[in-house]
N, C-alpha and C positions, 0 to 999 in steps of 0.2 A: 556427906557420909561416903564410906568406901565399900565397894561391892566386888566380891571375887566370884566369878562365874566359871562353870565347867560344862562345855558342850562338846561331844565327841564325834559328831557327824553332821551332815548337811542340814537335816531337818532341825537339829538342835541349834545350829548356827542361826537359822531363820528365826526360830521362836525366841531364842535368847536376845537377838538383835531387836525384835519388836518390844520385848520386855525392857531392854536397856533404854529404848527411846521413850517409853512411858515413865521410867524412873527419872530420866532427865527432865521430863515435864513437871514432875513433882519436886525433885531435889536438884536445884540449879547448881549445887556444888558437888554433884555426884562424881566420884572417881571410880574407874573400872580397871580391874586386872582380870585376865581370863585366858582359858584354853578354849579355842573355838575356831572361827573362820573369818572370811572376808566381810560378811555382813555385820558381824559383831565389831570388827575393826572399823567399819564405816561409822559406827556410833562413838568412836573415840576410846581412849584407854590404851593399856599395854597388853599385847598378845604375847603369851609365853610359849605356846605351841599350837600349830595349826592342826585341825582335826584330821587332815590328810595323814598325819603321823600318829594317829590314834585309833583310826577306824579298822580294827581287826575283828573279823567275825569267824566263828567256827573254831572247833577244838584245835585242828592242825595249824591254822593260821596264827592263833594265839601262841601256841607252843613255839612256832618258828620265829616269832617276834618278841619273845619273852624279855630279852635284854632291853629292847626299845620301850616296852611297857614299863619295866622297872625304872628306866630313866625318866619317863613321863611322871611317874609317881614322885620321884625325888624332886623334879622341877616344880611340881605342884606344891609339895609340902614345904620346901625351902622358901618359895616365894610367898606362900600364904602366911607363913610366920613373919616374914619381913614386912609384908603389906599391912598385916593386922587389920583385916576388914571388919566393918560393922555387920556385914551380912555375907554369908557364903551361900551361893545359889547353884544348885545342881540341876541340870537339864537332861532328863532321861538318862541314857548311857549307864545302866546300873552296874555292870561289872567293874567299872572304874569308880563311879561316883559313890557307891555305897561304902567302899573302902575309905574314900576320902571323907565321907560324912562322919565315919567313926573318928578319923584323925581330927577333923575340924571340931567336933563336939568335945572330944577329950582335951582340946586346947582352948576351950572356953568360947568358941565362936558361935554366933547364932546361925542356925542351919535351916535352909528352905529348899524344898524340892519342887521344881516347876516341871510338870508333865510326869506323872507317875510312871515308873517302870511297869512293863506289862507282866507283873508277877502273878496276875490272875491266870496267865497262860501256863506258866511253869515256875518252879521255885517259889511257891506261895509262902514258904517259911521266911522269906526275905522281909515279909511284913513285920516280923518281930524286930529285925535289924532297923528298919525304917522307924518304927515306933520308938526305939531306944535312942537313935542318933539324929533324927530329923524333927526339928521343932514344929514345922508346919509343912504339910504336903498339899500341893495344888493339883487336883484331878481335872482331866479334860474330857472324860467320858462319864455320863451320869451314873452308869452302873458301878463305877469305881467307889463311889461313896458307900454304897451298900456292901461292897466287897470288904472294905477296911473295917466296917462295923463289927464283923465277926472276930476281929482282933482287938476290939475295944479301942479303936484309933479313929478319931474324928478328922476328916479331911475337908478342905475347901473345894467345892466344885465351882469352877470359874467359867466353864464353857471351853470350846475348842479354839486355840489360838490360830489355827489354819484359817478360820473365818476372818480374823483380824488381818492376817498377812495378805490374804487374797483380796479382801476389800481394798486394801491399800494399793494393790496393783491393778485394780479394775481399769484405771485410766490408761494402762499400758496395753490393754487388749485392742489390737488393731482390727479394722474392718477386713474381711477376707481378702478383698482385692489388694489392699495395701500390704497385707502380710505376704501374699504371693509375689508382689512386685519387689518388696524389700529383699527377699531371699532368692529372687530370680527363679521361681518355681514354675513348673509347667501346669497345664490345665487339668491334669488328672486329679481325682479326689485323693485325699491324703490319708495315710495310716501312720500313726505315731508309734515309735518304738522307744520305750523308756527302760533302759537296761540297768538302772541303779546309779548310785553315786560313789560306790567303792570299786576299786580296781578288780578285786576278786569276784564281785558280783558280775561286773561287766564281762570279765573273761569267761565266766560260766554261761551267761545268759545271752549276750549279744550274738554269738555264733548260732545259737538255737533260733533266735529271732530272725536272723538274716536268711536262714535256710528257707523261710517261707516266701521270700521275695519273688523268686521265679514263678511261683504259683498264682501271683496276683499282678499280672502284667498291666492291668488296667488302672493300677493305683501307684501313686508315688509315695515312697517310704521316707519318713523323716525321723532321724535318730536324735534324741535329746542328749546332747553332750553335757556331762557333769561338770560343775564349776571346779576349776583348779586341776583338771586332768588334761594333759597336753594332747594336741592333735595327733602327734606321732603314735601315741598309744592306741588310738582308734584306727588309724590308717591301715594297720595290718589286717584288721578284720574285714575290710571292704574289698579286698582283692577278688576279682571275679564277679562282683556284683555291680550292676548298672542301675541307674534310676534311684539311688539311695543318697540322700543328703544328710549331713550332720549339722545341727544348729545348736550353738552354745548360748546359754544364758537366757533362753526365751521359751522355756518349757510350757508355760501357760498358753502362749499363742499357738505353739505347735499342737498341743493337745486340744485346745478349744476349736481349732480349725480342721481337725481330723474327723473322719467318719467313724473311726474306731481306734483303739489304742491297745498295745500289748505292754503291760506294765509289771515291773518287778515289785513284788510284795513289799510294802512299807508305806510311808507317808504318801508317796505318789499315788497310791490307789485311792486314797481319800481326796486328794487334790483333783484327780481325774473325775471322781464322782461329783464334786462341787462344781467343776467346769461343765458337767453334763454330757461327757463323751462316753459312749458305750465302751466297755473294756473287757479284756481277759487278763487275769492275774497269773503270774508265773513265779516260780522260785526253784533254785537248784543248789544243793549243798554237796560237798564232797561226801564220800560214803560214810566215813566215821562220824561226821557231824550230823548227817541225816539219820543214822541209826540212833545216835544219842537223843536227837530231837524226837524221834518216833517213840522212844522209850519214856521220855519225861514230859513232853508237852501234852497237856490235858484238855485242850480246847478243840472244838469240832472244826473250826475254820482258822485260816492263817492270814486272810486279808482283813484290813480294818473295816472295809465296807460290810462284809458279811458278819464280822464280830459285833459291830454296832447294831446291825439289824437282827442278829440272831437267826439268820437263815441264809441260804445261798441265793444272793441277788446277782452276783457275778461269778463266772466260772473260775475255779482255782485249779491250776495245773502244777504238779510238783514232780520234779526229779527225772522221770523217764518219758520217752516218746514225745518230748515237748514240741518239736517242730510240727509233727503230724497233728497233734491235738490242738495246737494253736491255729493251724490252718482250718481245721473243722469248725472251731469256735468262731473264727473270723467270718467264715462263710455264712454261718448262722446269723451273726450280728448284722452283716451287710445285706443279706437277702430276706430276712424275716422281720417285717416292720413291727409286728406284734411283740416279738421277742425284744427288739430294741426299745420299744415303748415301755414295756414292763420293767426293763432295767432302769431306764431313765426316770420312771415314776418312783422307783424305790429310792433313788437318790434324793428325792424331795423329802422323804421321811428322815434321812440323815440330817438334812439342813434344819428340820424342825426340832431336833434334839441337841443341836450343836452350839447353842448359845446365841447371843446377840451381837457377837463381834467385838466384845469388850474384855476378853479374857486377860490380855496382857495389862490393860489398864487396871482391872480389879486386882490382879496379882501385885502390881507395882504399889498400889495404894495400901494393901494389907502388909506388905513387907516394910514399907516406909513407916507406917504407923507402929508396927511391932518393934522396930529397932529404936523408936523414940522412947520406949518404956524403960 
């Protein structure tokens, strides 16, 4: 069978790659064509566009890159028609994928959506578009099944694929001493800085994160470098800062062996919770995008940890005075044992509702069975 997948960011690349691996276990003759990243490429098939050329966030960035976005649509449409897949699989990334779902459905392809867009946060009316153009939606949060019921749309709750991906990488978690030796780190306790996977996120948030470094001289700061982003891009941010190391492609070890983490809102907040490291969550938009989000986003929290739990388990810092507020929260995490314990105890509740680590396997089985009909 032939499978056409679209993932537009690093987390989508991760989850799509695990899904592809499970599809290959079931369908030995599987052929893949996709827009995605290096992890998907490692599973085989033809990549049409890397997510680095697709991950545009915020009103102004989208407008500035409108010609590139149009080109991506044309690449996707042209090659989908040539490939004539048995299944088109969309992975999150709703601004692009919902338009492509309409195109795919109108051209007679079976459509599947793995990882529901977070339309429960804003643009709830997109549920009608999904109902019209997506044959089957796979939800990864238990509350999403109830959300879609109000639109008379039944979805498959398969559990969270992060559990699958992280279990697969458990063997790569090093003992602390081996981790320190591998990267020639010093004896100070570590604080992880996770500034995101998109260049515009890193440009806004890494400088704010680095401002706190001089206030914590007893700690070594480790920056998690995003896959596919060159070292030269990061180097300009580090001028004037000592005791800061950047580590590429090993975020799980960095976070696991840190006493605390400063994390950009997104999938990384949930990964940090699963790894058990206390965290403070941050985000920053340009003014226009922030005002738009403030007007339309209808949820109380913006980090996945708090959204899943329905309460503030981790501190969320948005937009202004970030460096000062990050410092205050880190001091609390580091110095208050009860505060740390309460946070890490809340992480256990997330694991209890996140499924059994078979989300990608279940999804692959359902897709394969469906396209046999």
